[in-house]
FIMARSE-57656 format. One record per residue: x, y, z of N, C-alpha, C in turn; residue in three letters. Coordinates in steps of 0.1 Angstrom, whole numbers, plus 5000, padded with zeros to 4 digits. Example, Ala and Ser with C-alpha at 12.3 -4.5 7.8 and 13.67 -1.06 7.14 Angstrom:
BEGIN
513249435078512349555078513249675078ala
512849785071513749895071512950005079ser
END
This chain:
BEGIN
070331537740071731517736071931377731met
072531357719072731217714073731147723pro
073631007722074630927729076030957724cys
077030957734078430967730078830837722glu
079730847713080230727706081030647716ser
080830517715081530427724083030417722ala
083430457710084830457706085230587700asn
086030657707086430797701087630787692ala
088230667690089330657681088930627667asp
089230717658089030697644090330657637ala
090230557628091530517622092030627613pro
093330637612093930737604094930667595thr
095230717583096130657574097630667579arg
097930787584099330807589099230827604asp
099030727612098930747626100230777633ala
100330867642101530887649101930767658pro
103230767662103630647670102830647683arg
102730537689101930527702102630607713pro
101830657722102330717734102730607744val
103930597748104430477755104430507770gln
103830407778103730417792104630307799phe
105030347811105530247821104530247832val
104230137837103330117848104130087861val
103930167871104530137884103430087893ile
103629967898102629907906102029787899gly
101729677906101229557900100029507908thr
099329587916098229547924096929557917gly
095829567925094529567920094229677910arg
094729797912094329907903095029887890met
096329847890097029827877096329717869ala
095929607876095329497870093929537863asp
093229627870091929667866092029757853ala
093029837852093029937841093729877828ile
094429767830095129717818094229687806met
093029627808092129607796091829737789pro
091729847796091429977790092630027782asp
093830007787095030047780095029977766phe
094529847766094529767754093429807744gln
092429877749091329917741091630047733leu
092630127738092830257733093930257723val
093530297710094530307700095530427703asp
096830397700097830507702098430517715gly
098230417724098930407736099530267737val
100630257744101330127745102030117759glu
101830007766102529987778103829907775val
104929967777106229907773106929847784val
106629877797107329817808106429827821ala
106729747830106129747843107129737854val
106929807865107829787877107029757889ala
107529667897106829637910107829627921gly
107329587933108129577945109229477943arg
108929367935109929267932109929237918ser
110929177913111029137899110029027896ile
109728947906108828837905107328887903glu
107028987910105629057909105529117895asn
106629187891106629257878106529157867ala
107329057867107328957856106028887855gln
105428857866104128787866103128887859tyr
103129007863102229107857102429127842phe
103729127838104129147824103629027816ala
103828907821103428787814101828787812asn
101228827823099728827823099128927812arg
099829037810099329137801100129157788trp
101129077786101829087774102729217773gly
103329257784104129377785105629327782ile
106329397773107629337769108729347780pro
108629437790109729447799109229457813ala
109929397823109529407837110829427845ala
110629517856111729547865111229557879phe
112129537888111929577902112029727902ser
111429787913111529937914113029977916leu
113729897923115229927925115929927911asp
115529847902116229837889115729937878asp
114529997881113930077870114730197867leu
115330257877116130377874117330357865ala
117830237866119030207858118730137845ala
117430117842117030037831117030117818ala
117030247819117030327807115930297797asn
114730297803113530267796113130397788val
112930377775112530487767110930497766asp
110330577774108930587775108530737777ala
107230767774106730907775106130937789asp
105330847794104630867806104730747815leu
104530777828104430667838103030677844cys
102430557845101130547852101430497866tyr
101230577876101430537890100230467896val
100330337898099230257903099430197917ala
100330257925100630217938099530257948thr
099530217960098630267970099030417973thr
098130497979098430637980099730677988pro
100130597998101230628006102530637997ala
102530577985103730567977103630647964his
102530727963102430807950103530907949his
103830977959104831087958106231027953met
106630917960107930857956107930807942thr
106930737938106830687924106730797914ala
105930897917105831007907107131077905ala
107831107917109131167916110131087908met
110030957910110930867902110630877887leu
109430877883109030897869109531027864ala
109331127871109831257866111331267865leu
112031207875113531207875114031127863asp
113231027858113630947847113231007833leu
112731127834112331197821111031177816gly
110131107824108731077819107831177826met
106631197819105531257826104831157835gly
103931197843103331107853101731127853ala
101131017852099631007855099530927868leu
099030997878099130947892097730907896val
097530787901096230747906095630837917glu
094330847917093730917928093830837941lys
093830907952094031047954095531077950ala
095731187944097031227939098131217950phe
097731277962098631267973097831277986ala
098431237997097731238009097731368016arg
098431468011098431598017099031698006ser
098731828009099431928001100931928002ala
101431888014102831878016103431768007ala
102731658004103231557995103031597980glu
102031667978101731707964102731817959ala
103131907967103932017963105231977956ala
106031887961107231857954107031797940pro
105931717939105631657926105331767916ile
104431857920104031967911105232047907val
106032077917107232167914108232097905ala
108431967906109331897898108831887883ala
107531867882106931857868107031997861ala
106832097869106832237863108332267859ala
109232227868110632257865111132187852arg
110732067851111131987839110231997827glu
109132067829108132087818107531947814his
107231867824106631737822105131737823arg
104531647816103031627818102831567832phe
101831617839101431567852099931577853leu
099331467858097831467860097431367870met
096431397878095831297887094831217878glu
094831087880094030997872092530997878ala
092031117879090631127883089731107871met
089530987867088930947854087530987854trp
086831007865085431057865085331187858met
086231277858086131407852086031397837arg
086431277831086431267816085231177811phe
084531127820083431037816082331107809asn
081731047799080731127790079531177798pro
079131107809077931157816078231287824his
079531287829079931407836080031527827ile
080631507815080731617805079331657801leu
078431567799077031597795076331677806ala
076631647819075931717830076531857831ala
077831877828078432007828077732097817val
077532027806076832107795075432137798glu
074732047805073332077808073232197818ala
074232197827074232307837074532437829val
075532437820075932557813074732607804ala
073832507800072732547792071532597800asp
071732597813070732657822069532557825gly
069732427823068632337825068132327839glu
069032347849068532337863068632477870ile
068832587862069032717868070332727874gly
070432797886071632817893071932697902glu
073032627900073332517910073532567924pro
072832487933072832537947073332427957arg
073132297954073432197963073732067956leu
074932007960075231877956075331777968leu
074631667966074731557976075231437969thr
076231367976076831257969077331157980ala
077231027978077630927988078430817981ala
079430767987080230657982080730577994phe
080330457996080830378007080330238006gly
081130148012080830008013081629948024arg
081029838031081829778041082929688036pro
084129718040085329648036085829558047val
085929428044086329338055087829358058pro
088229318070089629318074090429218066tyr
089929098064090628988058090028948045glu
090828908035092328908036092829048038pro
094129058042094629198045094329298033pro
093629398037093229508027093929638030arg
094529698019095229818022094329928027trp
093029918025092130018030092130018046leu
092629918052092629908066094129928071trp
095029968063096429988066096830128066asp
097030188078097430328078098730358070pro
099630268070100930288063100830288048gln
099730238043099430248028098530358024gln
098130438033097230548030095830498030gly
095530408038094130348038093130438045gly
091930388046090830468051089930508040gly
088930588043087930628033088230748025thr
089230828030089430958023090030948009leu
091030868008091830867995091330777985phe
090430677989089830587979088430627976asp
087730687985086230707983085930857983gln
086330927993085931067995086331157983ala
087431117976087931197965086831207954val
086031107953085031117942083931227944tyr
083231217955082231327957082831467959pro
084031467964084731597966085231647952leu
085631567943086031607930084831647922ala
083631577924082431607917082031747922leu
082131777934081831917939082732017933ala
083931987931084932077924084532107910asp
084031997903083632017889082532127888val
081632127897080432217896080532347904phe
081332347915081432467923082832527925phe
083832447922085232507924085632497938gly
086332607942087032607956086032647967glu
085932567977085032607988085632717997pro
084832788004085332878014085232828028val
084532718030084332658043084332498041ser
085032438051085032288051084732248065val
083632168067083232118080083131958079gln
083831888087083831748086083531678100ala
082931568099082631478111082831338107trp
083431258115083631118112084231038123gly
084830928120085430838130086630768125thr
087530728134088630638131088430498136thr
087230468139086930338146086730228135ala
087030108139086829988131085429928135gly
085229808131083929738133083729708148tyr
084729688156084629668170084729798178glu
084729908172084830038179086230078183gly
087229998179088630028183089230128173asp
090130208177090730308169091730248159asp
091430258146092230188136093330278131arg
093430408136094430498131094230548117gly
093030538112092730598099091230628099leu
090830718089089530758089088630658082ile
087630608089086830498084085430548079thr
085030658084083730718080083830878080glu
083230938070083331088070082131148063ala
081631258069080631338063081231478062ala
081131538050081831668048080831758042val
080731878048079931988043080832098037leu
080732128024081532238018080632358016leu
081132468019080332598017081032678007gly
080332757999080832837988080432977990tyr
081133067983081033207986079633267983ser
078933197974077533247971076433167980asp
076933087990075933017998075632877993gly
076132837982075932707977076632607986ala
076232477986076732377995076932247987gln
077832167992078032027988078231938000ala
077431828000077531738011077931598006val
079031548012079431418008079531328020ser
079231198018079331098029080130978023thr
081030928031081830808027082130718038thr
082330588035082530498046083130368041ser
084030308049084430168046083830068057ile
082830118064082130038074080730018070arg
080130098062078630088059078430098044ala
077330028040076930028026076030158024gln
076630248016075930368013075330357999leu
074230417996073730427983074530517974val
075230467964076130547956075530647947pro
074830737953073930837946074530977946ala
074131057936074531197936073431277929ala
073131387935072031477930072631617930val
072531687919072931827918071631907916leu
071331987927070032067927070332207924ser
069432267916069532397912068232477914gly
068232607911067032687914065832657905ser
066032577894064932547886064832397882glu
065632317889065532177886066732097893gly
066931977889067931897895068431787884ala
069731757886070331647878070531527888ile
069831417885069931297893070731197886val
071931177891072931087884072430937887phe
072730857877072430707880073430667891asp
073030557898073830507909075230467904glu
076230477913077530467908077930597900gly
077630707906077630837899079030867892phe
080130817898081430837892081630767879trp
080830657876081030577864079630537858ala
078730627859077330597855077230607840ala
076130557835075830567820074830677817asn
074530757826073630867823073030937836gly
072031017833071331087844070031137839phe
069231187849067931237846067831387850thr
067331467841067131607845065631627849val
065431677861064131697866063931847868arg
063031917862062832057864061632087873asn
061532207877060532247887059132227882ser
058932217869057532197864057132057865ser
058031967868057631827869058031747857gly
058531807847058931727835060431677837thr
060731567830062031507831062631487817thr
063931487816064631457804065731357807arg
065731247800066731147802067931157793arg
069231157799070431157791071131027793ile
071430957782072130837783073430847775asp
074530797781075830807775076530677774thr
077430657765078130527764079630547764leu
080330447769081730437767082130287767arg
083330267761083730127759084630067770asp
084830147780085630097792085530207803gly
085930177815085930267825086930387823asn
088130347820089230447820089530497805trp
088830447795089230477782089130627779thr
088030697783088030837780089230917785pro
089630877798090730947803092030917796met
092230787793093430747786093530817772leu
092430827765092430897752092831047754arg
092231107764092531247767093931267770ala
094531177778095931197782096831177769val
096531077761097231057749097231187740arg
096031237738095931357730096631477736asp
096531497749097131607755098731597754ala
099231477756100631457755101131487741tyr
100331437731100731467717100731607713arg
099831687720099731827717100831907725gln
101631837733102631907740102131977753gly
100931947758100432007770101131937782leu
101232017793101831967805100731927815thr
099431947812098331907820097131907811glu
096031847815094731847807093731937813his
093132017805092232117810091032067817pro
090631937815089531877822089931827836leu
091231817838091731767851093031847854ser
093031977855094232047858094732037872pro
096032057874096632047887095932137897met
095532257893094832347902093632277908ala
092832197900091632127906092132027916ala
093131947912093631847921094131907934thr
094832017934095232077946094132137954leu
093032177948091932227956091332107964arg
091131997957090631877964091531827975val
092831827972093831787982093831877994thr
093532007992093432098004092232068012ala
091132028005089931988013090231858021val
090931768015091231638022092131668034leu
093031768033093831808044092931858056asp
092031938052091131998063090231888069gln
089731798061088931688066089731598076val
090931568071091831478079092131548093ala
092431678092092731748104091531758114ala
090331768109089231778117088731648123gln
088931538116088531408121089631338128ile
090831348123091931288130092431158123gly
093231078130093730958124095030978117gly
095730878113097030888107096930958093ser
095730958087095531028074096031178076ser
095931228088096331368090097831388092ala
098431268093099931278096100631188086arg
100631218073101331128064102831128066pro
103331008062104830988063105331018049his
106131128048106631178036107931108032val
107931058020109231008015109430858016gly
108330778018108430638019108630578006thr
109130458005109330387992108030327987ser
107930327973106730277967106530127970pro
105330087971105029947973104929877959ala
END
């Protein structure tokens, strides 16, 4: 398979107007994605909203965004935009997404979409009622190497997929204060890390019939931190296939993923969620290398959202809400089996 083009935007003589975004949140995630917004033709960030006007103005000045608001003032600002990108911590996704929908915008919500099915349900219902675009920003689903792997499986290169193993984890220090150690922000390993291997399993296997989880809520000193710090999850499927994922904010895991089939395996490069390719190994001992390129981490997803919105779609077929809700249901079961505050989300808190 040839390499994907690094830039999927082709210049046009009569380009449509840009799809306009409001960003809610001014933290690490919003800061990380802004260079990719600037790489994608046909999208424009027209406003940003933060916990305070000072935070929002600083962010706007840093990235050349024309308007900045506090969250309290956004509702009255009458911003004319198409979509809202929700970049808050997980505890505030529901409130921020509902605000965007109430203001007449669609919503692109950072992963994990919600901390529970109970939080996800009102967002999905509101978007359906208003016929608004809604999508979880699970950018991995759009990356060229994932699409190439799906094609390789469809072409029968590894036979019947039978087992996925994937790991994502790193030790996260307590200081400076990290939201991953804050139960009130939706911290822990589930919503920042486990969503990746679980979403990868969903790409290749769909809905599991069995979820078994083991883990801990302990911190580095063994004290209960009130959130899930390590988790191992075994998913079972109706045909006997399996997916095993391991995640941790206490240990350095090798960020590897392997999809094994009846006639071979796909070995993703490390950092499987954002890799530049993979190797196909078949049972005869031969290998085939697939290399893919992209010009930014989130650019494939942003282009896909732009195109879907222009086409009048209310979701994208590569990341439909049905898939997001399947993964959310798995997270619910994992949280319930391991414990911690992740299993008891506070519904209706204000965005950070």
